[in-house]
N, C-alpha and C positions, 0 to 999 in steps of 0.2 A: 230564891235562887230556883231554876228551872228543875221540873223534877228528873229531866233525865241528862242532867249537869253533873256527875259525880265527883269532878275535882272541884275543890274550895280556893285551893292555891295556887299560884302561876310556878314554873321553874324557876324562875329568878327567884321568888321569893325560899320557896327549897334551897337554894344552892344558896344563899344568906345564911342559912343557920346550919347545913348540913355538917360541916368541919372536914370533908373529904377534898384532897387536892382534887383541881378541875384540870382536865389537859383537852386539847382539840384536836378531833380527826378530821384533816381539808384543811387547806390554804385555799389562798383567792378571794373573790366578792364577798360571798360567801363568810367565810370566817375574820373578816373584818367589820361586816354587821355583829358577828356574835361578838367579836373582842369591844368594838364599841361598848356593847348594852352588858357585857359583864364589867367593863369600866364603870358603867353607871350604876351598874348594882352594887360597885363594889367588890367583886368578887373577883380574887388575882387568877391568871391561868396561871399553870405549872408547867405546860409543855405542850409541844406543837407536833403530830404527827399526820402521815400522807402515804398513800399508796405506794409497795414499796419500787415502782416503776417510775414512781415522780422523786424521789429523792435522790438528789447528787450533791448533800450536804450545803444545802441550801438555806441561808437564813428566813425567817417570820416573823417582824413585829420580836425582833431582840432575841428567837429562840431557832437553833442548830436544828431543823425540822428530821424527826426521825420518823424510820419505817413502820407501817401497821403491824408487819411481823412480830417488831420490835413492843410493841403495842400489846398484842396476843401473849406474848411471854412474860407481861411486865407483872412481877409479884405485887406491889405495891395498890395496895386499897384505894383505886381514883376513882372519879367519876369520869365520863368520857363524853363530849359533846359533839356529836356531828355537823361538820359545817362546811357542807356544800350539798347540792343538790343531784340526786341519779335516779333515771327510771332502768338502767341496765341490770338484768338478770343477775350479772355475777358481782356487781358493785352492791345490791341490796343484801346479796347473801351472806357481804361483809358485813356489812351493817348489823345483821342479826347473829352473826357468829360473834361480835363484837360484846354485843348485848346477854349473850351467854357466860360470856367469861367475865364481864365488869358491867360496873353499874351505869347506862345507857340511854342516852338523849340525843331526840333531833330539836333543837332549839326553834320553835316558829319564829321570826321575823319579818318584817313587811318588804313585801315585794319592792313599794313605792313608798319615797321619801314623803314625808308628811301623814303617811295612812295610820290609825286608830290599830291595834292587834288586840284581840281578842283578851280579857281581863274576866273577873267577876264584877267588875264595875259597869264594864262593857256589856256583859251578859245582863246586868241589870238595866241597865241604858234601855235596853232591844227587848227587855223583855218578854212584851208583848207582841212587835214582829216574831221574834223567834219561834213561842209559842202557836201564832197564827199560822206558820209557815208548816211547823212540826206535825200541826194538826191534818192540815188537807192536803200532802204528800200522798204517792198514790199508791203507796204500800209497803210493806213491814219493812224493806232492805233500805227502804229511801230515810224511813225516819231510824234505823240505826245507826246508817251512813251520818245523818244529819248529825246525832248526839256522837258519834265517835271522833265525827273533825274535831266541834265542840272542845270535848272533853281532850281531845291532842293537842290542840291549839293551847290551850293551858297549861299541858304538863308538860310536854314533849316527848308523852311512853309514847315507843315504835308498838307497843301492843294495841293501842285503838287503830291505829294505821293498818295492821295487818290483818284485822279480823273485819275490817268493811273492805277491803282489797277484792275490786273484781276484773276479770281483763274486760277489754275496752271491746272488740270481736266478738265475745258473747254478749256483752249486752246489748251490741247493734242489733245482733240477729234477734236474740231475745224481745228486745222492745221494738222494733220497730218491722216491717216490712216494705220491701223496695219492690216494684213495678217494670216494666219493660220501656215505658212512654215518660219519664221521671225529668223534670228540670230542675237541677241543684244546683245551690248558690255555697261557695266555698268562700265562705268571707275570712281571710285570714290563713291564704291558700299553701305558704310559706315556699317550697319545692314541687308542690305536684305532690307531697306524700299521701294527702285527704283527699285528694281527688283518685290518687289511685287506689286508697280506702274505697270511696262510692263508688268504681267501677268492679272492684273483686265484689262487694255485697251485691249490684246491679246487673250480675253475670255481663259486665260490660253491654249492657243496653238501654241505652239511656234516649231521652228526647235532645236535651240540653245541659249544656255545664256555663256555670259563670263562675269565674275565679279571678280573686279580689287579692293582690299583695300588694302594699306600697313598697317596700326596700328592694330598691334598686339590685341588687346582688341576690338576693331570692326571687325575683321577679323571672331576672334571667336564668336560673336555673328552674323556674317553674315552665317558661317555654319551651327550653329545651326537652323539660319532660314530655311537655305536648307535643313538639317536633318528632321526637323520639319514637313515641309512640301511635304517629299517626293518627293521632285524634280529630275527629270530625265534630262539628255542631259544637265548640268552646271558643268561650269570650274570655279570655283572660287582660286584664286591667290592672295597669300599675296604677293602684290607687289605692287610700285606705278606707273604710268603712266610717261612718258617722251619722252624727240624724240628721245632715242635711250635705249641699255640694259646699265648697272650699278650698281652701289650702288652711294646711298646719306643719306643724315641725313634727317630724318623725326624729325619735331616739335610738338609733342604733347602727351598727356597725357591722350588719346582715346576720344570718341565724335567725332563730326562734323569737329572740326576745325583743327585737326594734319596737318601739311605743311611742304613742302619744302623750304620755304620762311621763311622770321625772322617773327614773329609776331611785333606789336607794343603792346606796354605797359603791356604786361607779366610779372611780374616779375618772379615767376619760369616755369619752364615748362623744359619737359625732353626730351633731344636727344636720337637719337639710331638710326643704320644704320641700310638700308633695300634696298630690290633690287628695284631695277626701270626696267620698260619695256616697249619698242613702242607696239600702237597697231598692226603697220604692222608685228614685228616679232612673236604676239600674233596667229593673226588670218593666218599667212600664206598664205593660196591659195582662203583659203575660204574667200566669202561677205558677209560683213555685213548689215544688213538692218535698223539696228536702232543703233545710238552710243548715248552715255549719255554723257557730260564730266563736271562733277564736282568735281574737285581737287586741290581746295584751292590755288587758285594762280598760278596755272602753263597751265593753258586750253592754254596757248600759244604753249610751248613746246608739250603737249600731242597732239593737232592739227597737230605739223609739225612731229610726229612719225606717224599720222595716212595716210599721206599724199597717198601712194599707195592704198588706199583703201575709198577715196572718188571719185570711179568713178564708171559709170553707171551698174546697171545689165543685163541681157542677153533680158532686156526687156526697156533697156533704163531706169531704174531708178535710183536714184542718193541715196546713204543711208540719210535715212531722221537725222538729229544732231540737239542736247538739248544741247548747251553752257553752261555754267555761266559765265556771263559777267558784274561780279561787284566787286570781290576779288581788282582790283586795277583801278583806273579813267581811266585808257587809253583803257582799255578792250573796252567801249561801242563803241570805234571805229576801234581799232587796231584787235580786231577779227573778227571783219568784213571786213577788209583789204586784214588780210592772207586768210582766209577763200576763199576771190575771186582769190587772188593770187593763191592758191593750185586747186581752182575748180572753174572756173567764170561761171558757168550754177547754181550756187545754185540761190534761192532766198530765203533772209532772213528778220523774222519778228521779234520784237523786241517785248517781255511782263514782266511788273512788277509783281511778285506775294506778296502775304498779308507780309510784312513786315519793321518796323521801327528800323533804317533807313532806306535807299535806299541798304537792300539785296534783293536776289531772283530778281535778275533781269537775265532775261532768252533770249539767241538766240535760234530761231526755223529757222531751215536750212531744205530746202525739194526741 
């Protein structure tokens, strides 16, 4: 086992032997995934709870859903499994308050069907790659984050996420600097939230913005954001980002998580054929100063399609990159290795931003 991996077993192994009732906090797709994994594990569920404002006496997997406040007041010695994801401060506070009252975990389950997840066997299989990336990360905070994420995914312990979480805005300002005449490529622009982020960082001074979003509902929100804010020199494209141009099936009902991969646990999801482009084809001879890739599991393909533009500008400066590294467990090592293969001169930093479970793990490269 790698020296920075402290956990020797998985949460699922622990639940087999602990001998305490297991209850879930949360309903929906996340809870479906957790229950399916527990059934495979031979671990029974003893109750289902949800936030007070969502409890209306409904049934879920044969249980009457009870309130969060009842769970807090419960005298029984139970194990609580958090079965939904959130970045909202008030919801995160509820998670941590639960952990003060009951033995509480946030199980790690895959985002996409068929994906491997972190286990001791997985650690052993990718030991060389994990050690290489750990050693090459640019600072101590990155290595601490790398280790904490792996230990969390094995154990489900909230403490690992708490100890490595930082604020995205602080990290962007600390690790990157922004000039007045920059070209920004936003791959996975959603409704314009990260265009707004860039505008705030650059003081609303820029040369050009290229915003790409494949989902029709999201794209309408993006174009409305651009119109309402009177933004000039913005090229918005209703297209996904890939290694080459073409057509692909998009899975999604609007929202952040429309994806070209097959989501895990979703009962009903709409599919539609959409255009995909490479960043290289979109930029042509232009140089990008900053590129953000949060493309719901196809970051590897998106980076490959931007390879021709991962080159220094006339001043010898490489494009700044912000890359989501949490959609697949392999992303934490596979994306840095790919990036160094495409451009060895990048320094890579790893940061974890507020979210339970271990979403919002981001690569900062410069």
